[in-house]
Structure formats: structure tokens, C-alpha cells
C-alpha positions as CSV (number, residue, x, y, z in Angstrom):
1,M,-70.7,156.7,-125.2
2,F,-72.9,153.7,-126.5
3,I,-71.8,150.0,-125.5
4,G,-68.8,151.0,-123.5
5,H,-71.2,151.5,-120.6
6,Y,-71.7,147.8,-120.7
7,G,-68.0,147.1,-120.6
8,L,-68.1,148.7,-117.2
9,A,-71.3,146.7,-116.1
10,Y,-69.3,143.5,-116.9
11,A,-66.3,144.6,-114.8
12,V,-68.4,145.5,-111.7
13,K,-70.3,142.2,-111.9
14,K,-66.9,140.5,-111.8
15,K,-66.2,142.3,-108.5
16,F,-69.6,142.2,-106.9
17,R,-71.1,138.9,-107.8
18,E,-74.4,139.2,-105.7
19,V,-75.5,142.2,-108.0
20,P,-77.4,140.8,-110.9
21,L,-75.9,141.4,-114.4
22,W,-79.4,142.8,-115.8
23,L,-79.6,145.2,-113.0
24,L,-76.1,146.5,-113.7
25,F,-76.8,146.6,-117.5
26,L,-80.0,148.6,-116.6
27,S,-78.2,150.9,-114.4
28,V,-75.4,152.0,-116.7
29,Q,-77.9,152.8,-119.5
30,L,-80.7,154.1,-117.5
31,I,-80.1,157.8,-118.5
32,D,-80.1,156.8,-121.9
33,I,-83.2,154.9,-121.9
34,I,-84.8,158.0,-120.0
35,A,-83.4,160.0,-122.9
36,F,-84.8,157.7,-125.7
37,V,-88.3,158.1,-123.8
38,L,-87.9,161.9,-123.6
39,I,-87.1,162.0,-127.4
40,L,-90.0,159.9,-128.3
41,I,-92.4,162.4,-126.5
42,G,-90.7,165.4,-128.1
43,I,-89.0,166.8,-124.8
44,E,-85.5,166.2,-125.9
45,K,-84.1,165.7,-129.5
46,A,-81.5,163.8,-131.4
47,N,-82.0,164.9,-134.9
48,Y,-80.1,163.5,-138.0
49,R,-77.5,165.4,-139.4
50,D,-75.1,164.7,-142.4
51,D,-71.6,164.6,-140.9
52,I,-68.3,162.9,-141.9
53,N,-67.7,161.9,-138.3
54,P,-69.9,159.1,-137.4
55,F,-70.3,160.1,-134.0
56,F,-71.8,163.4,-135.0
57,R,-74.8,162.2,-136.8
58,N,-77.1,163.5,-134.3
59,D,-77.6,167.1,-133.0
60,F,-78.2,166.2,-129.4
61,Y,-80.6,168.2,-127.2
62,L,-80.5,166.4,-124.0
63,P,-80.7,169.0,-121.2
64,Y,-82.9,166.7,-118.7
65,S,-81.8,163.2,-119.0
66,H,-78.1,164.1,-119.2
67,S,-77.9,166.7,-116.6
68,L,-75.5,165.9,-113.8
69,V,-78.2,166.9,-111.3
70,I,-80.5,164.3,-112.8
71,A,-77.7,161.8,-112.7
72,L,-77.1,162.3,-109.1
73,L,-81.0,162.1,-108.5
74,L,-81.5,159.2,-110.5
75,G,-78.8,157.5,-108.4
76,V,-80.6,158.5,-105.1
77,I,-83.7,157.1,-106.4
78,V,-82.2,153.8,-107.6
79,Y,-80.4,153.5,-104.0
80,G,-84.0,154.2,-102.4
81,I,-85.8,151.6,-104.3
82,L,-83.5,148.8,-103.9
83,V,-83.0,149.7,-100.1
84,S,-86.8,149.6,-99.7
85,T,-87.0,146.3,-101.5
86,K,-84.3,144.9,-99.0
87,R,-81.6,144.8,-101.7
88,K,-79.4,146.9,-99.6
89,S,-76.2,145.2,-100.9
90,W,-77.2,146.0,-104.5
91,A,-78.1,149.6,-103.9
92,L,-74.7,151.6,-103.6
93,I,-73.3,149.7,-106.4
94,A,-76.4,150.1,-108.9
95,A,-76.5,153.6,-107.7
96,L,-72.9,154.4,-108.7
97,C,-73.4,152.7,-112.0
98,V,-76.2,155.0,-112.7
99,L,-74.0,158.1,-112.0
100,S,-71.1,156.3,-114.0
101,H,-73.1,157.0,-117.3
102,W,-72.7,160.8,-117.1
103,G,-68.9,160.7,-116.1
104,I,-68.1,158.2,-119.0
105,D,-70.2,160.3,-121.2
106,W,-68.4,163.5,-120.3
107,L,-65.2,161.8,-121.7
108,V,-66.7,161.4,-125.3
109,H,-69.4,164.1,-125.6
110,T,-68.7,167.7,-126.9
111,D,-70.3,170.6,-124.8
112,D,-73.7,169.2,-125.0
113,L,-73.6,167.6,-121.3
114,S,-74.9,170.1,-118.8
115,I,-74.4,170.4,-115.1
116,L,-78.3,171.5,-114.6
117,F,-80.9,171.5,-117.2
118,G,-78.9,172.8,-120.2
119,H,-76.7,175.1,-118.1
120,G,-73.0,174.7,-117.6
121,K,-72.4,172.6,-120.8
122,V,-69.4,170.4,-120.8
123,G,-67.5,167.5,-122.4
124,L,-64.0,166.4,-123.2
125,G,-65.0,165.8,-126.9
126,L,-63.4,162.3,-127.6
127,W,-65.8,161.8,-130.2
128,S,-63.7,164.0,-132.5
129,Y,-61.4,161.2,-132.9
130,P,-64.0,158.5,-134.4
131,Y,-61.4,155.7,-134.9
132,L,-60.1,156.3,-131.3
133,S,-63.7,156.4,-129.8
134,F,-64.8,153.2,-131.8
135,A,-61.8,151.3,-130.6
136,L,-62.4,152.5,-127.1
137,E,-65.8,151.2,-126.8
138,I,-65.0,147.7,-128.3
139,I,-62.1,147.3,-126.0
140,L,-64.1,148.1,-123.1
141,V,-66.9,145.7,-123.7
142,L,-64.5,142.8,-124.7
143,A,-62.4,143.6,-121.7
144,G,-65.4,143.6,-119.4
145,W,-66.6,140.4,-121.1
146,L,-63.4,138.7,-120.8
147,M,-63.1,139.8,-117.3
148,L,-66.5,138.3,-116.1
149,G,-65.8,135.0,-118.0
150,Y,-69.4,133.9,-118.7
151,R,-69.0,131.3,-121.5
152,N,-72.3,130.2,-122.4
153,T,-74.5,130.7,-125.7
154,V,-76.5,133.5,-124.6
155,S,-73.4,135.4,-123.4
156,F,-71.6,134.7,-126.7
157,L,-74.7,136.0,-128.3
158,L,-74.9,139.1,-126.5
159,L,-71.4,140.1,-127.2
160,L,-72.0,139.4,-130.8
161,L,-74.9,141.7,-130.8
162,L,-73.4,144.5,-128.8
163,V,-70.3,144.6,-131.2
164,A,-72.1,144.0,-134.3
165,S,-75.0,146.5,-133.6
166,F,-72.4,149.2,-132.4
167,T,-70.4,148.7,-135.6
168,G,-73.2,148.9,-137.8
169,M,-74.7,152.0,-136.2
170,I,-71.3,153.9,-136.6
171,F,-70.2,152.7,-140.1
172,L,-73.4,151.8,-142.1
173,E,-75.5,154.3,-144.0
174,E,-78.8,154.8,-142.3
175,P,-81.8,154.1,-144.5
176,E,-83.6,157.3,-145.6
177,I,-86.8,156.1,-143.8
178,I,-85.0,156.0,-140.6
179,K,-83.1,159.3,-141.0
180,N,-86.1,161.2,-141.6
181,N,-88.1,159.7,-138.8
182,G,-87.1,160.7,-135.4
183,S,-89.2,158.2,-133.5
184,L,-88.1,155.4,-135.7
185,R,-84.3,156.4,-135.2
186,T,-84.9,156.5,-131.6
187,L,-86.6,153.1,-131.6
188,T,-83.9,151.5,-133.4
189,V,-81.3,152.3,-130.6
190,L,-84.0,151.8,-127.6
191,V,-85.3,148.4,-128.5
192,P,-81.6,146.8,-129.0
193,N,-80.7,148.3,-125.6
194,M,-83.7,146.5,-123.8
195,L,-82.7,143.4,-125.7
196,F,-79.3,143.4,-124.3
197,I,-80.7,143.8,-120.7
198,A,-83.2,140.8,-121.4
199,L,-80.1,138.9,-122.6
200,A,-77.9,139.8,-119.6
201,Y,-80.7,138.4,-117.5
202,L,-80.6,135.1,-119.5
203,S,-76.9,134.9,-119.9
204,E,-76.6,134.8,-116.0
205,R,-79.4,132.5,-115.6
206,W,-77.7,130.2,-118.1
207,Q,-74.2,130.5,-116.4
208,G,-75.9,129.6,-113.2
209,K,-77.1,126.5,-114.3
210,K,-73.8,125.4,-116.1
211,T,-72.1,126.0,-112.6
212,G,-75.0,124.7,-110.5
């Protein structure tokens, strides 16, 4: 799943107001961010392939970042870091958000998720139904955004960029220069995700000024 993870972050923020939105955004996408880095250095792969299904334009090889054992380990690490920095009230929520990424991906991926380093591959394969998958992600983001209720310029901009970038990624044809360059393809996904996290921070700051 792509932007659907952020829908969960919005919903969690509604329930646990003390946890920063930027941290929830980072937590739900931490596994993908690590995957992007591993792809850039050649350890994992997401090569372009021609396919009529827009969700299958990548041959994924993600035995480490998207391993269930690694997801659990990352959750423990995030928990430990936050407890050690005296953010204990954030720790369990952020750790569970990290783990949620693997659980949500299990719904949509085919059998390219693993339990341990490429072994025990699983996935329910919702991506085999592209329009349903697309609608699900949009609904998750919109529902989470509406539930949280931030209504400021940055929040609207963030929602627009989430929906527009995902829609373009799924339905627009990639330029040849991006298709044939794995590093560039990865950066076109990594950089927007880092921007979304930054905008989540600014959105919350702006909302605080409106209500302060």
C-alpha cells in the first residue's frame, strides 16, 4: 500500500492527540523509507516492468525491509528510542504504527512479503484488483483526514499532494528516463514521502496556532 498508510496515521492522531502527526507519518512509512534506501544501495530491488495492472509495474525484491521479523524489530527499536528520550506516552503507539505497515501491506501485496528474510512469502493480493485498490487508498486517506479535522492551508496542501501524487503514480505513464533508472525511480517516491512528513509537521504547527 502507498498513501493508505497515512490514512491510518491521521486516524491514530485523532485518538492519541499527544503523539505528533509527523512522528505517526514517519512511523507508518518507516519500512518503506528503509526499503527505498536499500534499493538505492542495491540490496533490494523494485525494477520497472510493463504490466496492464498499474500496481504491478515493479518487480519487488524486498526480503529485508518487508520481512515481518524486521517490522517487529523496527517497532522495538522505535519503542526503545522514544522511551529513552522520555517520550514513553508516544512509544507504544509509534511502535504499533511501524508494525501496521507490514499488516496493511499483507492485504494488498501478492506473495512478495516474507516472514523472515525472503522465506515464508505471503500476501492476499488485493493489488490484483487495481480499481478497488486505488479506491481503498483514497478512501483511507480522506477518511483519516476528515476524522482528524485539521483545516488549515498546509493540511489542505498535504491532502492534495497525497491524492495527486498517488493518482499520477498509478495512472500516468512514466517517462523513459525514469523507467530505465532504478535510482531515479526510487527517489521520485522517496522524496515525496519525506515531503509529506515535513508537511505533517507544519500542518500540526499551523493548526496549533489557529486554536491557540
